[in-house]
N, C-alpha and C positions, 0 to 999 in steps of 0.2 A: 709153434703156436704164436699167434699175434697177441701181444700184451698191451696194456695201457701205456707202458713206457714207450713202445713203438709208436703208438698213436700220438703221444706227447711230443716225441722227437720230430715226427713228420709235420705236426701242426705248429711247432715252434712255441709250445706252451709248457707249463709245468705239469707233472703227473697229477698233482692235486686239482689243477684246473680241469684236466680230463675227467677225473673222478667226479667233481662237482657238476660238470656239464652232463655227464652220462646219467648221474643220479638225480638231476634236477634239484640240486641243493645250493642255496645261496645265490648271490648275484654274480653273473658272468656277462661281460659285454657281448653284444650280438656278434661282433667281429670274431672274437675268440670262440664263441659257441659254434659259429658256422665253420670255423677252421677245424675244430675238433670233430664235428660230425662229417665233414668232408674227408678228413684223414681216416676216420674209422671206416667210412664207406670204401675208400680207395684201397685200404689194407684188408678189407673183408672182415673187420672186427665186428662180431655180432653183439652190438650194444643193445641191452634191453633197459627200457626206462623203468623207474620204480613202481609204476602203476600196472605193469604187466604187458605193455605193448612195445613193439620195436619202433625205433625212430623211423618216421615216414608213415607210420600207421597210427597217428595220434587221434585220440577220441575225447569228446566231451559228452556229458550225459545231462539231458534236460529231464527233471523230475516234476511231473504234474500230478497233484492229487485229484484234480478235476477230470471229468471225462471230456472227450473231444466233441460233444454236442456243441460246446462253446466255440463259436467261430473265431473269437479273439485269440483263444489258445492255439487254434490251428494256424492262424496267420503268424503268430509269434514263432511257432516251430518252423514254418516254411522260411521265414526271413532269417532265423538263426541258422538253419541248416545250410541255406544258400551262402550266407556270409562266412560261416565256419569253414565251408569247403574252399572258399576263395582264400582263406587264411591257412589252409593246409590241414584242417581238422575234419573229422567225421563226427556229426552230431547224432547221438542216439536218444530215443524218446522212451521214458519209463513212466509207468503209472504210479499210484500211491503205494509205496513199498513198506514192508515191515522191517524191523531192525535187522533180521538175518539176511534179508534180500539186499539191503543197503550195504551190509558188510561184505557181501560177495561181489560187489561192483568192481570191475577193473577199468579204470578210466583216468584220464589226466586231470580233469576238472569237472565240476558239477554246477549246473544252474538250477536253482530251486524256485518254485512258483511263489513262495513268500518266505518270510523270515522264520515262521514256525517250522516249516519244512526244512529250511536251511539248518536250523539249530538241531533238529532231529537227525539230519545227516551227519553233522559234525560230531554229535554225541555217539552216534553209532560207530563211526570210525575210531574215535578216541585219539589219544596222543600218538599212537604208534603209526598211524597213517594220516599225515597232514595233507589232505587233498584240498586244493583251492575250491572254495564254494562262493558263489555269487547268488544274490536273492533278488527276485522281482518283488514289487509291492502292489502295483496297480491300484493304489488308493485305498486298499483295505487296511484294517488295523494291523500294525506291525509291532514287533517286540522291541525295536530300536536297539539292537545289539551293537556294540562298538567293534566287534571282531569281524563281522560279515558285511562286505560291501553290498549295497542294494540300490536298485534303480526304481525310482518312484514317480508316479503321476499323482498330483494333489487332487484327491477326490472332491474336496471342498471347492477348489477353484473350478473344477469341471462343472459343478452345478451352478456356481456363480455365473460362469460364462453362458450357460444355457438360459438361465433366468433373465440375465441382462439382454441377451439376444432377443428373446421373446418379447420382453417389455419394449424394446426398440421397434419391434414389429406391431406394437399396439396391444399386446395381450396383457391383461391384468388378472384374469382368472386362469391360473396355471396349476394343473394337477401334476402329481408325481406318481408313477406306477412302478411297483416293485414286487418281487415274490414276497409272500407273507412272512417268510422266515427273516427277511431283512427289515420289514416294517415293524415287526415285534421287537427286534433288537436294534432299533434305530439309534439308540444312544451310542452304539458301537460302530455305526456306519457314517463315515465322514460325508458321504453324499446326502444321506437322510438328514444329518445334522445341519448341513448347509441349506437344504430346502426349508427345513423348519425355521431356521434363523432368518432367512430371506423373505419367507411368505407369511409367517405367523402374525406379524404385526399388521400386514396388509389385509389378511383374511379373517383374523380372529380365530380362537381355538375351535369353535364349532365348524366353521367353514374349512379350516385347515384339515380337520379330520375327514370331512366329506371329500376333499380333494386328494387325500392320500389313498390311492388305489392299490389295495393289496390283493394280488391274485393268490388263490389257495388251491393247490392240487391235493386231493385226498391221499394220505399216506406219504406225502413228500415232506420231510422235515429237514433235510440237509441240502444246502444250495448246490453242492457239487453233483448231486444226483438228478438235477433238473434239466429238462430240455427247455431252453429259454424261449424258443419260438412257440411251443405249446403253452408255456406260461403266459406269454403275451396275449394269446387267444383268451385265456382265462381272465386276464386283466381287462380285456375288451368287454367280456360278459359282465364283470363287476362294474365297469364304467357305465354300461347301459342299465344295469339293475339299479344303481344309485340315481339314475337319471341326472348325471352330473352335468352342471351347466358351464364347466370350464371350456374355454376356447382353445386351449393348448394343453398338451400333456408331455412331460419329460419322462422317458422310459429308462429303466435301469441300464439297459444296454441295447445295441442295435438289433440283435436277434429278437429280443423281447418286443422292440418297437415294430419290427417287420411282422411278427406274429399278431400284434395288436391291430395293425393296419389291415392285415388280411381278414381278421375276424370282424372288425368294425365295418369293412366294406360289405361283408356278407350280411351284417345286421342292418344295412341300408344307409350307413353314414357315408358322406362324400368327404374324401381327404384331398386337400385341406379346407374345403369350403365349410364343412360342419365342425371339424375339429382338426387342429394342427398337431403334428406329432414330431418329436425330436428324439433321437437316440444318443447313445454314448458308446464310442469305440472307434468309429470311422472305418468300418469294414469295407473291403473291396466289393463284397457281394451286394452292397447298396445299389450298385449300377444295374443289377439284374431286375430290380423291382420298379413298379409304377404305382404311385409317384416315387421318384428317387428320394431316398430318405435324407433329411438334414440331420447332421450328427456332430457331436463334440468328439473330435478325433483324439485318441490317446497316443497317437504316433507310434504304432506298434513296431514299425520298421526301425525307428530310432532306438526304441527300447531294446529290440532284439540285437542290434549292432552293439549297443553299449554293453549288454551282458556278455557277449562274445569277446569284445575287446578287453574287458576287465579280467575275465577269467583267464584269457590267454596271457595277458600281462602278468598275472600272478604266477601262472605256470612257468613263464620264461624269466621270472626273477625281477620284474620291474615293479616299482612302487605304484600303488593305485589309491585313488580316493575312496572314502567310505560311503559317500552318498552322491548320487547323480539324480537331479530332478529333470524330468522330461516334460516340456510344456504342452498342454492340450491346445487345440485350436478348433474353431468352428469350420465345418465343411458344409456349404450350402447345397441343398437339393430343391425338391419341389413339394415337400410335405408340410411346409409352414406357410400359412397365409399372412400377407402383410395387411393388417387391419387399418394402418394409417392411410392406405390408398383407397379405402372404401368410401 
């Protein structure tokens, strides 16, 4: 029978190095790590990693509490899965799990959609199973834990960029359209806070309230259960009902913006002649619509790669930072009218 002593002798390392490598414990240089796994494979040693999978069949798990109506979540998963594969890992997708389901997961590392979910995962595993966990933030309120690395896009900066872009295009009357569940809890939403801070002084309290377009779908109280495209259609109806005189509207995300444009066109509005629309996310599907949507990109590809890099570094014993900020950027389309050229 092949033993770890045999693997250590062939690899030219100590038995303790073999044990730590096979059990993913502590820091081992990549050179020694590769030597151990090569020796184990050559000798036919059936090494099983501590998360339940054999070497060469490594897995990551992405946990989303949101449904996949959200195109941004779909793009994140696609980018993560492609990049994880290139790095020798398979990425699995899981929905919002309860404690017992989380405890049954067999994986090398976990990517959670936000810090609340990441903390839930850590607590479910407890001290007996120290599985590397990385968290996304996406500009939503975070717990700011020191133990869990997370990748963030500053939601406040996103709205600043959108407002500044529209003002450079000559727009002064700028509305903000969101699902009502976010409008009612705006003190918790960095995007809503940014819009209020940037526009309240210009508009005044009364006008500011008129320009805050809150779409409301009956029976929908939780953001994760919403179809943002349909929500955007409701936002368009609310915009028309208010007879809003804004020349531009910033939408909560791209799918909301696309739904709003679709419905506004059905209501007789010309985009961008009558109303300019800007989204947030920078989805690839923007290219499929006319007019092509202008958006503040959250750089989903960079977010996805950062998540995968960090969780793999943790799995393989390398030191990682606790916070990575991904910068948003404006991606121009045809949905914003330049009023300075009128």
